[in-house]
BADO-276986 format. One record per atom (N, C-alpha, C): residue in three letters; x, y, z. Coordinates in steps of 0.001 Angstrom, whole numbers, plus 500000, padded with zeros to 6 digits. Layout:
% residues N
ALAXYZ...
//
This chain:
% residues 327
MET456171633161952738MET455628634187953624MET456441634207954916GLU456860635398955344GLU457602635540956581GLU456640635900957710ILE456576635061958735ILE455682635271959861ILE456514635343961133PRO456350636410961931PRO457091636504963200PRO456820635295964078GLU457841634899964853GLU457732633699965669GLU456614633776966698ASP456343634984967232ASP455351635115968293ASP453953635436967767GLU453758635395966446GLU452459635721965873GLU451657634453965602PRO450407634387966091PRO449583633180965852PRO449245633031964371VAL449119631798963923VAL448831631499962521VAL447524630706962443THR446637631100961544THR445387630388961322THR445466629634960001LEU445274628332960037LEU445281627503958838LEU443863627073958515CYS443480627210957254CYS442164626794956797CYS442356625613955847HIS441712624475956161HIS441945623241955417HIS440649622759954771LEU440734622409953488LEU439592621865952759LEU440098620823951770LYS439670619588951945LYS440110618485951093LYS441634618454951052GLN442222618628949859GLN443672618558949735GLN444327619939949800PHE443553620961950122PHE444051622343950074PHE444140622922951476THR445282623498951794THR445492624177953073THR446136625529952812ASP445608626553953466ASP446172627884953276ASP446140628632954602GLY447034629590954728GLY447153630353955965GLY446346631628955946PHE445041631533956134PHE444195632716956268PHE442947632335957053ASN442114633318957371ASN440998633086958283ASN439812632355957665GLY439766632297956330GLY438665631572955683GLY437365632354955773PRO436220631693955587PRO436111630246955341PRO436315629880953875LEU436474628581953628LEU436593628071952275LEU435331627303951914ILE435042627204950624ILE433940626369950137ILE434497625390949114PRO433889624203949000PRO434420623195948071PRO434376623649946616ASP433281624281946189ASP433170624763944817ASP432056625804944763LEU431856626368943549LEU430930627487943396LEU429459627093943512ARG429146625806943608ARG427754625391943780ARG427162625935945076PHE428031626227946049PHE427554626721947332PHE427234628213947292LEU427603628891946215LEU427325630320946065LEU426214630488945044LYS424985630502945524LYS423837630561944625LYS423639631951944021ASN424020632985944772ASN423780634360944323ASN425101635103944290MET425809634968943186MET427133635576943076MET427341636159941691LYS428362637017941619LYS428723637594940328LYS430212637882940329LEU430912637446939272LEU432320637791939116LEU432417639240938638LEU433352639980939205LEU433433641411938920LEU434561641764937964ASN435777641399938299ASN436907641706937426ASN438119640882937840VAL439181641008937058VAL440455640356937368VAL441557641407937300SER442623641167938019SER443759642092937994SER445007641343938416GLY446153641956938162GLY447423641382938581GLY447889642012939877ALA448622641267940662ALA449167641770941922ALA450476641055942210TYR451455641815942723TYR452735641218943072TYR452662640589944456TRP453285639443944614TRP453331638751945893TRP453895639673946969GLN453142639855948054GLN453500640701949185GLN453689642160948783GLY453135642557947628GLY453187643952947213GLY454536644418946701GLU455474643498946474GLU456815643846946006GLU456917643590944507ALA457296644631943752ALA457360644522942299ALA458397643502941832SER459368643182942700SER460407642219942336SER459926640768942474ASN458770640580943118ASN458238639217943315ASN457379638785942131VAL456986637516942134VAL456174636969941062VAL454806637652941039GLN454264637821939830GLN452952638450939704GLN451857637393939781LEU450853637664940594LEU449738636748940796LEU448487637280940108GLN447515636422939958GLN446245636807939340GLN445175636907940420ARG444522638060940486ARG443433638249941432ARG442102638171940699ILE441154637446941280ILE439804637353940730ILE438842637914941776TYR438111638949941412TYR437203639608942339TYR435756639177942071GLY435018638939943136GLY433620638583943012GLY432854638974944253THR431543638853944191THR430708639154945349THR429615638097945453ALA429239637733946676ALA428215636712946911ALA427291637187948022TRP425998636883947872TRP424985637356948815TRP424051636223949197ALA423327636410950304ALA422432635369950805ALA421209635186949915SER420787636245949212SER419602636148948356SER419830636914947064LYS419042636580946029LYS419148637286944752LYS418732638744944909LYS417779639015945782LYS417342640385946010LYS418479641243946554GLN419236640689947501GLN420373641420948052GLN421439641660946990LEU421711640643946167LEU422696640779945108LEU422267641848944114ASP421007641793943660ASP420512642779942693ASP420559644193943273GLY420238644313944561GLY420285645628945196GLY421680646194945236TRP422653645325945558TRP424043645780945598TRP424529646162944207LEU424184645361943189LEU424605645666941827LEU423998646983941344GLU422757647239941727GLU422111648496941328GLU422806649697941965LYS423115649596943263LYS423821650683943950LYS425206650904943347THR425880649805943023THR427217649915942439THR427160650579941070ALA426160650236940254ALA426008650839938930ALA425762652338939038GLU424929652745940013GLU424663654164940216GLU425929654898940661ALA426719654245941532ALA427959654859942005ALA428959655024940863GLU429003654037939946GLU429936654120938822GLU429605655278937887LYS428312655618937791LYS427942656769936968LYS428533658058937514ARG428752658073938829ARG429278659260939500ARG430741659095939885ASP431398658092939340ASP432814657848939640ASP433620659109939339HIS434406659568940319HIS435123660836940142HIS436133660768939001ARG436665659589938705ARG437608659471937593ARG436889659701936268LYS435676659181936150LYS434861659381934951LYS434462660855934817LEU434041661457935928LEU433651662866935899LEU434853663770935605GLY436016663382936117GLY437217664171935872GLY437532664278934393ARG437348663162933657ARG437585663191932208ARG436490663970931488GLU435233663689931832GLU434111664297931113GLU434038665807931326LEU434384666271932520LEU434298667694932839LEU435625668423932651ASP436650667697932163ASP437958668288931911ASP438549668923933179LEU438565668121934265LEU439050668615935555LEU440490668200935840PHE440834666941935537PHE442174666434935855PHE442422665149935079HIS443688664718935083HIS444005663411934520HIS445249662858935193PHE445521661570934945PHE446715660898935441PHE447521660383934252GLN448832660200934454GLN449703659650933419GLN450588658563934009ASP450972657605933156ASP451815656498933612ASP453190656968934070ASN453674658091933498ASN455004658546933898ASN454977659403935167ALA453825659533935791ALA453708660190937097ALA452638659447937906PRO452866658170938218PRO451831657364938888PRO451433657938940240GLY450137658044940427GLY449638658529941705GLY449744660014941909ALA450026660771940859ALA450116662234940957ALA449136662857939960VAL448479663929940369VAL447383664505939600VAL447882665637938698PHE447424665639937447PHE447587666777936545PHE446277667558936583TRP446284668682937284TRP445071669487937407TRP444884670379936188HIS443729670296935560HIS443388671170934447HIS442836672481935008PRO442738673532934186PRO442282674834934688PRO440977674766935480ARG439991674040934991ARG438713673957935708ARG438871673257937054GLY439603672160937029GLY439811671427938265GLY440607672231939278TRP441616672946938792TRP442449673748939694TRP441656674901940306THR440695675425939563THR439826676473940097THR438996675939941259ILE438464674731941098ILE437701674103942185ILE438612673842943384PHE439805673331943108PHE440783673039944155PHE441071674303944965GLN441348675409944279GLN441681676649944963GLN440488677217945732SER439279676971945220SER438071677422945937SER437929676675947259LEU438231675375947240LEU438197674591948471LEU439247675078949466ILE440436675381948966ILE441493675901949833ILE441049677211950475ALA440447678091949669ALA440003679386950189ALA438942679212951275TYR438013678284951052TYR436976678026952053TYR437593677519953352MET438496676530953244MET439116675974954438MET439980677011955147ARG440645677851954394ARG441471678897955002ARG440604679837955850SER439418680158955346SER438524681033956101SER438022680355957375ARG437741679045957307ARG437286678323958495ARG438402678239959538HIS439630678015959086HIS440761677970960006HIS440916679299960746GLU440819680388959995GLU441028681708960583GLU439989681994961673VAL438736681669961393VAL437673681881962381VAL437905681021963622ALA438440679809963429ALA438663678873964539ALA439937679164965316GLY440685680189964936GLY441861680571965700GLY443165679940965269TYR443233679450964023TYR444471678873963510TYR445260679928962739VAL446590679808962785VAL447452680654961963VAL448139679752960940GLU448198680218959694GLU448725679379958621GLU450245679483958521VAL450894678330958298VAL452343678258958141VAL452656677395956921ASN453927677301956595ASN454361676425955512ASN455736675897955848THR455948674585955667THR457226673965956010THR457823673283954776PRO459139673003954782PRO459822672453953607PRO459280671095953163ASP459364670844951853ASP458964669552951300ASP460059668500951467VAL461322668942951508VAL462461668021951598VAL463233668323952874MET463455667287953697MET464179667487954953MET465139666322955210ASP466157666611956004ASP467244665664956245ASP466789664439957055ARG467494663352956822ARG467203662085957513ARG467176662248959024SER468028663108959575SER468121663259961028SER466784663637961651LEU466010664473960969LEU464711664864961506LEU463741663680961488TRP463798662895960409TRP462897661745960305TRP463268660649961293GLU464541660605961707GLU464940659653962754GLU464385660090964104ILE464433661388964373ILE463895661898965639ILE462391661639965729SER461688661872964628SER460229661725964627SER459790660259964625GLY460716659355964268GLY460380657940964205GLY459969657461962830HIS459816658381961879HIS459392657977960536HIS460440657116959841TRP461720657403960090TRP462778656664959390TRP462739655184959753ASP462445654867960990ASP462403653474961422ASP461048652821961186ASN459971653621961231ASN458624653046961189ASN457874653272959888TYR458370654179959034TYR457582654535957850TYR458436654650956588ARG459701654247956677ARG460626654485955564ARG460208653790954276ASP459548652634954385ASP459124651914953180ASP458140652724952353HIS457515653717952965HIS456525654539952258HIS457061655932951938MET458371656114952056MET458975657436951830MET459833657432950574PHE459859658586949894PHE460757658798948763PHE462033659420949319THR463144658695949218THR464404659152949795THR465478659267948714THR466516660037949021THR467637660188948098THR468887660555948872GLN470036660276948278GLN471316660683948859GLN472000661639947903THR472405662795948413THR473049663803947573THR474549663528947450GLU475224664278946608GLU476642664035946331GLU477517664241947563ASP477048665057948512ASP477839665268949728ASP477569664213950789GLY476783663160950430GLY476574662043951334GLY475418662189952301ARG474645663266952185ARG473504663456953094ARG472256662761952537ASN471449662218953448ASN470206661557953073ASN469023662479953336PHE468173662613952323PHE466994663465952430PHE465753662651952068ALA464597663172952481ALA463327662523952147ALA462280663576951850LEU461449663285950837LEU460251664089950631LEU459303663791951777LYS458725664803952358LYS457924664564953561LYS456657663768953238PRO456437662674953965PRO455187661931953825PRO454103662485954749MET454534663276955734MET453614663895956691MET454162665267957064ASN453276666139957518ASN453670667505957868ASN454112667653959320CYS453858666636960149CYS454048666762961596CYS455464667193962012PRO456546666534961514PRO457884666939961953PRO458205668401961625GLY457742668875960466GLY457971670270960115GLY457238671208961046ALA456002670875961394ALA455212671723962294ALA455842671776963686VAL456312670623964173VAL456950670589965489VAL458244671395965471SER459009671285964371SER460246672058964251SER459948673550964269LEU458878673946963614LEU458509675357963582LEU458091675834964972PHE457322675006965681PHE456876675376967025PHE458064675531967977LYS459070674680967820LYS460228674704968722LYS461136675897968484TYR460990676548967337TYR461887677660966994TYR461581678859967896GLY462583679342968592GLY462400680497969454GLY461851680122970819LEU461737681116971691LEU461252680891973050LEU459737681035973099ARG459102680184973917ARG457648680259974083ARG457309680193975566ASN456173680772975889ASN455677680772977254ASN454416679921977310TYR454209679221978419TYR453013678367978518TYR451732679180978398ARG451837680490978674ARG450651681343978540ARG450246681514977080ASP451167681184976144ASP450843681301974712ASP449939680157974239LEU449849679097975047LEU449103677912974635LEU447602678110974827PRO446791677497973991PRO447176676618972869PRO447644677406971652VAL448582676814970915VAL449031677347969632VAL448458676450968542ARG447692677039967632ARG447041676269966560ARG447639676666965222LEU448334675718964587LEU448981675952963302LEU448247675177962204SER447971675836961090SER447374675155959941SER448352675200958782GLU448264674205957903GLU449174674124956755GLU448527673331955627PHE448593673879954438PHE448198673127953248PHE449485672545952669GLY449920671446953271GLY451225670883952957GLY451156669783951910LYS452080669828950971LYS452179668777949963LYS452999667626950526VAL452428666440950510VAL453119665263951038VAL453251664211949945HIS454264663365950103HIS454572662328949114HIS454713660993949834ARG453937660003949407ARG453992658679950025ARG454090657617948945TYR455019656688949128TYR455137655599948165TYR454081654551948470GLU453016654569947690GLU451968653563947794GLU452190652511946707PRO451978651222947003PRO452118650188945965PRO451254650520944764SER451779650258943571SER451071650633942346SER449685650012942276GLY449527648801942816GLY448231648138942756GLY447180648760943644SER447589649616944593SER446631650220945518SER446180651602945073LEU446817652169944032LEU446450653510943567LEU445038653494942991HIS444260654537943328HIS442871654563942897HIS442409656009942741GLY442562656545941539GLY442097657904941275GLY442607658903942290LEU441713659784942758LEU442064660764943772LEU441986660195945184LEU441448658973945321LEU441258658395946643LEU442529657775947208ARG443436657317946352ARG444699656726946812ARG445785657172945850VAL446617658106946285VAL447625658717945425VAL448982658683946120ARG450003659146945413ARG451340659230945998ARG451742660662946327HIS451038661620945748HIS451345663031945990HIS450029663782946165PHE449862664449947299PHE448611665170947527PHE448841666296948534THR447877667196948606THR447919668310949544THR447046667990950743GLN447622668076951915GLN446880667838953150GLN446408669155953742ASP445117669226954022ASP444596670317954845ASP444902669903956275ASP446051670332956771ASP446590669809958021ASP446583670878959107ALA446585670447960340ALA446658671372961466ALA447332670679962637HIS448039671456963436HIS448706670936964622HIS448428671877965783ILE447998671304966892ILE447668672082968082ILE448638671710969199PHE449272672706969767PHE450190672506970885PHE449528673098972122CYS449280672233973117CYS448513672665974271CYS448949671910975522THR448449672348976674THR448723671656977928THR447778670465978059LEU448089669569978987LEU447227668406979202LEU445830668836979631GLU445763669927980391GLU444464670406980851GLU443616670954979704GLN444249671342978608GLN443533671915977472GLN443136670884976424VAL443601669647976590VAL443416668631975556VAL441940668374975265GLU441147668127976296GLU439750667759976078GLU438992668870975361GLY439214670117975764GLY438541671238975117GLY438926671378973658GLU440219671166973355GLU440679671265971962GLU440099670132971121CYS440029668934971696CYS439444667802970958CYS437980668079970634LYS437243668620971576LYS435842668947971340LYS435706669965970208SER436564670980970234SER436506672019969205SER436804671451967818ILE437776670535967757ILE438119669920966468ILE436952669105965946LEU436338668312966822LEU435195667498966398LEU434075668367965850GLN433758669449966534GLN432694670331966085GLN433039670955964739LEU434305671361964570LEU434733671980963319LEU434655670997962162VAL435199669802962352VAL435229668794961295VAL433816668407960860LEU432964668098961819LEU431608667654961487LEU430794668768960835ASP431006670008961250ASP430283671121960632ASP430732671332959185ILE432020671174958919ILE432528671327957545ILE431946670241956652TYR431934669000957136TYR431330667930956341TYR429859668211956070LYS429168668746957070LYS427744669064956911LYS427541670107955818GLN428444671078955754GLN428350672117954726GLN428459671525953318PHE429137670395953189PHE429295669748951888PHE428278668623951679GLY427282668538952560GLY426199667587952362GLY426416666228952977PHE427483666063953764PHE427747664777954412PHE427150664792955815GLU425959664240955929GLU425258664234957206GLU425581662985958016GLU425777661852957332GLU426021660586958008GLU427521660267957966ILE428163660438959086ILE429602660217959198ILE429856659078960181ALA430624658092959750ALA431034657005960643ALA432363657397961278ILE432390657461962596ILE433602657853963318ILE434239656611963926LYS435530656443963654LYS436254655290964186LYS437472655756964979LEU437636655191966153LEU438819655458966964LEU439850654375966664SER440910654761965964SER441975653814965607SER443008653799966722THR443198652632967313THR444027652505968507THR445441652025968168ARG446230651840969189ARG447674651577969068ARG447988650367968177PRO448895650555967208PRO449357649422966390PRO450474648675967115GLU450825647531966598GLU451901646753967225GLU453237647494967130LYS453488648120965982LYS454733648854965781LYS454471650322966082ARG454991650811967214ARG454634652161967648ARG455733652757968523MET455615654070968721MET456487654800969632MET455753655030970946GLY456513655351971994GLY455905655748973247GLY455548654583974157SER455267654920975410SER454925653915976414SER453435653608976376ASP453055652484977015ASP451640652133977112ASP450877653201977890ALA451539653810978868ALA450884654864979656ALA450539656058978765ASP451463656414977857ASP451197657500976920ASP449995657163976041TRP449975655950975512TRP448883655537974629TRP447560655482975380ASP447581655034976626ASP446355655020977425ASP445796656433977544ARG446664657378977851ARG446225658757978044ARG445688659355976747LEU446374659094975635LEU445962659663974361LEU444646659061973868GLU444529657741973956GLU443293657082973513GLU442107657504974377ASN442329657631975681ASN441251658040976576ASN440803659465976296ALA441744660328975943ALA441385661720975644ALA440453661788974443LEU440735660986973413LEU439881660986972225LEU438522660361972514SER438511659224973217SER437232658567973506SER436375659424974441ASP437002660090975417ASP436252660962976326ASP435624662131975571SER436346662654974579SER435814663763973788SER434603663325972984LEU434656662117972430LEU433521661594971675LEU432306661392972580GLU432546660841973762GLU431454660607974697GLU430838661920975157ALA431691662913975393ALA431189664204975859ALA430293664876974822GLN430534664588973541GLN429725665170972469GLN428489664326972179GLY428401663156972811GLY427259662286972563GLY427258661679971171LEU428449661453970608LEU428561660934969248LEU428663659411969248GLN428146658803968189GLN428289657369968015GLN429633657084967339TRP430330656071967802TRP431639655755967254TRP431955654292967517SER432968653812966822SER433412652430966989SER434931652410967079VAL435456651287967561VAL436909651140967699VAL437464650414966486ASN438581650917965981ASN439299650298964864ASN440631649786965426PRO440655648595966009PRO441823648130966771PRO443094648051965933GLY444177648596966476GLY445492648457965859GLY445725649286964619GLU444808650193964282GLU444936650953963039GLU445393652388963259GLY445852652716964464GLY446379654048964713GLY447719654252964030ALA448167655502963964ALA449493655794963426ALA450547655324964433PHE451776655148963984PHE452803654626964887PHE453120655610966008TYR452752656877965844TYR453069657889966838TYR451860658304967676GLY450669657770967388GLY449519658151968196GLY448205657631967633PRO447166657591968473PRO445838657158968008PRO445198658245967154LYS444127657892966452LYS443467658889965601LYS441984658573965474LEU441229659604965144LEU439827659463964799LEU439706659536963291GLU439029658566962714GLU438798658561961273GLU437340658902961009PHE437135659832960076PHE435797660246959687PHE435514659659958303CYS434551658746958241CYS434327657975957022CYS432958658288956426VAL432937658447955099VAL431685658643954379VAL431667657671953217GLY430525657475952594GLY430455656606951426GLY429134655879951352ALA428738655565950123ALA427474654862949906ALA427701653359949857THR428376652893948798THR428600651451948670THR429799650988949482ARG430662651909949880ARG431775651538950738ARG432208652775951509LEU432877652554952618LEU433331653671953426LEU434603654259952849VAL434664655565952808VAL435852656266952351VAL436323657167953478VAL437566657014953893VAL438112657882954932VAL438431659230954310THR437771660272954800THR437998661595954226THR438883662465955104GLY439030662117956358GLY439861662941957221GLY440129662235958527SER441045662784959326SER441351662169960614SER441822663237961588ALA441637662954962856ALA442185663778963932ALA443100662882964735GLU444354663286964887GLU445350662436965519GLU445938663121966743ARG446416662290967672ARG447106662813968834ARG448483662174968903TYR449500662985969158TYR450835662440969299TYR451596663253970334ARG452706662684970779ARG453466663333971838ARG454957663110971587TRP455560664040970859TRP457032664028970751TRP457489665431970389ILE458353665993971190ILE458904667335970897ILE460361667392971270
//
């Protein structure tokens, strides 16, 4: 394991066994009175396919049998509604080994997909967004300017053409949207400019992390970018929060956990920039009287974000609102 010199290390020691993680450890399974083994799977050391494959054993343990039985019952009910199971039974979509993490939409599933797009397009239009579309493949130079080449390249699909140029399938829509905004002359009186895009993005996710429609390598983002003055930031953040929460409500999601993901260790920009961006998001949440929590260090490398999470047995991030500053 490679550990940076300035990073603290926690060692957990039990009898003759020592390991570098937060623990705690138990001597044997006698200390787990209410537990159940769930499944086993293989995983590559440090997520690299070239490394040795390890065996993972998954289990759950609870303080009482009642708690364990309750969790197992909720999990069983959730499995009945597993979207992968429903996708097969309702003939909506499927996955194949020769296209890992990419969806094959069947006619029924594609009809639902397009209905969702149509609904979101109508909401964008009412909220004052104009729809655009940007290229799927762009030159390395743009990704260097945006910071993705240095901070996100491990998750990008890249290639070099015969003329020696390096290109990448876009993992995010942001650089394309900024490039579009910069095209031509603009006046500050035009602000705010609200751009929406149903952009297809491609991200190299480790094979072991792929999970149905929840974790894929190719997907369509219902994305939007707002270009505004500093004085307009708080008002735009409020409008986004109201729009996002109302859309979730329309789909029956009443209980949303909101998390403010703050600056990661590997990031762009100054601390002053991050202070201003994080404060703008937290102030917007406070102004709306919303309950929220901090997710330390989980922001994007270019800015903090709000994560909107739903889920019964576990939280699922369904969307985010991000702030960044590079043009």
